[in-house]
C-alpha positions as CSV (number, residue, x, y, z in Angstrom):
1,M,11.4,9.6,42.8
2,T,12.0,10.9,39.3
3,K,11.4,8.8,36.5
4,P,14.5,7.5,34.3
5,L,15.1,9.3,31.0
6,I,15.4,6.6,28.4
7,G,16.8,7.3,25.2
8,I,15.6,5.9,22.1
9,N,17.9,5.6,18.9
10,P,16.2,7.4,15.9
11,Y,14.9,6.1,12.6
12,C,16.2,8.4,9.7
13,F,14.7,9.0,6.4
14,N,14.2,11.6,3.7
15,Y,10.9,13.0,3.1
16,N,10.1,16.4,1.0
17,D,13.5,16.9,0.4
18,A,14.3,17.1,4.1
19,T,16.1,14.5,6.6
20,W,13.8,13.4,9.4
21,N,14.4,11.6,12.7
22,G,11.8,9.8,14.8
23,T,10.6,6.4,15.8
24,K,7.5,4.2,16.2
25,V,4.9,5.4,18.7
26,K,5.1,1.7,20.1
27,Y,8.2,2.2,21.3
28,Y,7.0,5.2,23.5
29,Q,4.3,3.5,24.7
30,A,6.5,0.4,25.9
31,V,9.0,2.6,27.7
32,S,6.3,4.5,29.4
33,K,4.3,1.7,30.5
34,G,7.4,0.2,32.2
35,G,8.1,3.3,33.9
36,G,10.5,5.4,31.9
37,V,10.4,8.6,29.8
38,P,11.0,8.2,26.3
39,V,12.8,10.3,24.3
40,T,14.1,10.1,20.7
41,L,17.9,10.9,20.6
42,H,19.5,12.9,17.5
43,Y,22.9,12.8,15.7
44,P,24.9,15.1,17.3
45,T,25.8,18.2,15.7
46,G,27.9,21.4,16.4
47,D,29.5,20.9,19.8
48,I,27.4,18.2,21.3
49,S,29.2,15.0,21.4
50,I,27.9,11.3,22.2
51,V,29.2,11.5,25.6
52,D,27.2,14.5,26.1
53,I,24.0,12.8,25.1
54,V,25.1,9.5,27.3
55,Q,25.4,11.9,30.5
56,R,21.8,13.0,30.0
57,I,20.1,9.8,29.7
58,D,19.7,7.1,31.9
59,G,19.3,3.9,29.9
60,L,19.0,3.5,26.3
61,M,16.8,1.4,23.6
62,M,18.1,0.3,20.2
63,V,15.3,-0.2,18.2
64,G,14.3,-2.0,14.8
65,G,15.0,-0.5,11.3
66,D,16.5,-1.1,8.1
67,D,19.1,-3.8,7.4
68,I,22.5,-3.5,8.5
69,P,24.8,-2.1,5.8
70,P,26.5,-5.4,4.4
71,E,30.0,-3.7,4.2
72,T,30.1,-3.5,8.0
73,Y,30.2,-7.2,8.6
74,N,32.0,-8.7,5.2
75,S,28.7,-9.7,4.0
76,Q,28.8,-13.0,1.8
77,H,25.4,-12.5,0.1
78,P,25.0,-8.6,-0.1
79,E,22.6,-8.9,-2.9
80,L,19.9,-10.4,-0.2
81,V,20.1,-7.1,2.0
82,I,17.1,-5.1,1.2
83,D,18.0,-1.7,-0.2
84,P,18.6,0.9,1.0
85,P,19.8,-0.6,4.2
86,L,20.3,1.6,7.5
87,A,21.4,4.9,6.9
88,P,25.0,5.6,7.2
89,E,24.5,8.5,9.9
90,R,22.3,6.1,12.0
91,E,24.7,3.3,11.9
92,A,27.3,5.5,12.8
93,F,25.3,7.0,15.8
94,D,23.9,3.8,16.9
95,R,27.4,2.1,16.9
96,A,28.7,5.2,18.9
97,I,25.7,5.5,21.3
98,V,25.6,1.8,22.6
99,Q,29.2,1.6,23.2
100,A,29.2,4.7,25.0
101,T,26.2,3.9,27.1
102,I,27.6,0.6,28.6
103,K,30.8,2.3,29.1
104,A,28.9,4.9,31.5
105,G,27.4,1.8,33.3
106,K,23.9,2.5,31.8
107,P,21.7,-0.2,30.9
108,V,21.2,-1.2,27.1
109,L,17.9,-2.9,25.5
110,A,17.9,-3.8,21.9
111,I,15.3,-4.9,19.9
112,C,15.2,-6.7,16.3
113,V,18.1,-4.8,14.2
114,G,19.0,-3.6,17.7
115,L,20.4,-7.1,18.5
116,Q,21.6,-7.5,15.1
117,H,23.8,-4.3,15.1
118,I,25.2,-5.3,18.3
119,N,26.5,-8.5,16.6
120,V,27.7,-6.7,14.4
121,I,29.5,-4.1,16.3
122,H,31.1,-6.9,18.0
123,G,32.8,-8.5,15.1
124,G,29.9,-11.1,14.4
125,T,28.0,-11.6,11.1
126,L,24.1,-11.9,9.9
127,Y,22.1,-14.2,7.7
128,E,21.5,-11.7,5.0
129,D,18.0,-13.5,4.2
130,I,16.7,-16.3,6.7
131,N,14.3,-17.7,4.0
132,T,17.3,-18.3,1.7
133,L,20.0,-19.5,3.8
134,I,18.5,-21.4,6.6
135,P,17.3,-24.9,5.7
136,N,14.0,-25.8,7.5
137,H,13.7,-22.4,9.0
138,I,10.5,-21.4,10.9
139,N,8.2,-18.5,10.2
140,H,9.9,-15.5,11.3
141,G,7.7,-13.0,9.6
142,V,9.0,-10.4,7.0
143,F,10.4,-7.2,7.3
144,N,7.9,-4.4,7.5
145,G,5.3,-7.0,7.3
146,P,2.6,-8.5,9.5
147,W,3.9,-9.8,12.8
148,I,3.9,-13.5,13.8
149,E,4.0,-15.6,16.9
150,H,6.6,-18.5,17.5
151,D,8.3,-19.8,20.7
152,V,11.8,-19.0,22.0
153,E,13.8,-21.1,24.3
154,L,15.7,-19.1,27.1
155,K,18.5,-20.4,28.8
156,K,17.5,-20.9,32.5
157,S,20.4,-19.3,34.2
158,S,20.3,-16.1,31.6
159,L,19.3,-12.7,32.6
160,V,16.6,-12.2,29.9
161,A,14.7,-15.2,31.7
162,S,15.2,-14.1,34.9
163,I,13.6,-10.7,33.7
164,M,10.7,-12.5,31.8
165,G,9.8,-15.0,34.5
166,T,9.9,-18.0,31.8
167,T,12.1,-20.0,29.9
168,S,9.6,-20.4,26.8
169,P,8.1,-17.1,25.8
170,S,5.8,-16.6,22.8
171,V,7.1,-13.5,20.7
172,A,6.2,-11.2,17.9
173,S,8.4,-11.8,15.2
174,T,8.7,-9.6,11.9
175,H,12.4,-9.8,10.4
176,H,14.2,-11.5,7.4
177,Q,17.7,-11.4,9.0
178,G,19.3,-12.8,11.9
179,I,22.7,-13.4,13.7
180,R,25.0,-16.0,11.9
181,E,28.2,-15.9,13.9
182,L,27.7,-14.5,17.1
183,G,30.3,-11.3,17.9
184,E,33.2,-11.6,20.3
185,G,32.2,-11.2,24.2
186,L,28.5,-12.1,23.5
187,I,26.5,-14.7,24.9
188,A,23.8,-16.5,23.3
189,T,21.0,-16.4,25.7
190,G,18.0,-17.6,23.6
191,K,17.1,-19.6,20.2
192,S,14.0,-20.3,18.3
193,S,13.4,-24.1,17.0
194,D,15.4,-23.5,13.9
195,G,18.3,-22.8,15.9
196,L,18.5,-18.6,15.3
197,I,19.9,-16.7,18.0
198,E,17.0,-15.0,19.2
199,A,18.6,-13.3,22.6
200,V,22.2,-12.2,23.8
201,E,23.5,-10.9,26.4
202,S,27.3,-9.5,27.2
203,E,30.0,-11.2,29.1
204,Q,31.9,-8.1,30.0
205,S,28.8,-6.2,31.2
206,P,26.5,-9.2,32.2
207,D,23.8,-7.0,34.2
208,L,23.5,-4.0,31.7
209,L,22.7,-5.6,28.2
210,V,19.6,-7.3,27.0
211,A,19.2,-8.1,23.4
212,V,16.4,-9.5,21.7
213,Q,15.6,-10.4,18.4
214,W,11.5,-10.3,18.9
215,H,9.3,-7.2,19.3
216,P,8.3,-7.0,23.1
217,E,6.6,-3.6,22.3
218,L,4.0,-5.3,20.3
219,L,3.0,-7.4,23.4
220,I,3.2,-5.0,26.4
221,E,-0.2,-6.4,27.5
222,R,1.6,-9.6,28.3
223,V,3.3,-9.5,31.9
224,E,6.6,-11.1,30.6
225,H,7.2,-8.9,27.7
226,L,6.3,-5.6,29.5
227,S,8.9,-6.9,32.0
228,L,11.8,-5.9,29.9
229,F,10.8,-2.2,30.1
230,K,10.7,-2.6,33.6
231,W,13.7,-4.0,33.8
232,L,15.3,-0.9,31.5
233,S,13.6,1.6,33.6
234,S,14.5,-0.1,36.8
235,K,18.0,-0.6,36.1
236,A,18.1,2.9,35.0
237,S,16.8,4.4,38.1
238,K,19.6,2.4,40.1
239,Q,22.3,3.7,38.0
240,R,21.5,7.2,38.2
241,L,21.6,7.1,42.1
242,H,25.5,5.7,41.9
């Protein structure tokens, strides 16, 4: 059987007077080890549309990145957002590609900012800075800094728990923002001990979306984290056959 093609949304950055798209090697390695063929997506140009892109992939992985632009969720504390936030081109692309992928009946695995963005797309809001706004918070690491480990409690009946084979995984964390108000149509299926939402699924598409605040690609030597990428590839393969 041909391996499924897993699209990865791109980082967008400027270097030497040019705009670059790309992603971290760890994401490629995780998708490959999970049984998929990773490919970095690019923003549509010319006659290429979001629908054209979605038709050619079998699944989607939404990866980490800069802070979500505060104006997209009516931020109460925009001064706490690390500048510059997610590039407007990527914000618009991510918003369109995740909606189109799920509408097409194809699976999505969202990681870190991917989870936060899905929440914002569904009308949810974010804590602009966990350290400032959550009393008695645990250590979630820092943005673009060394990752730390902490435990997460997953709902026993959740898709993510069934995939990982555990309700209490130890996860790799490196972020300073998180979900404040959950978006419409989403279900919180995992939390850290300070109450921060760590995993989200969809009411409307309960078998197509797994979104996690942590970074499973950093711990793929552990079966429970690798299982998330195996699920994405397996689900993508099955959807291709329909």
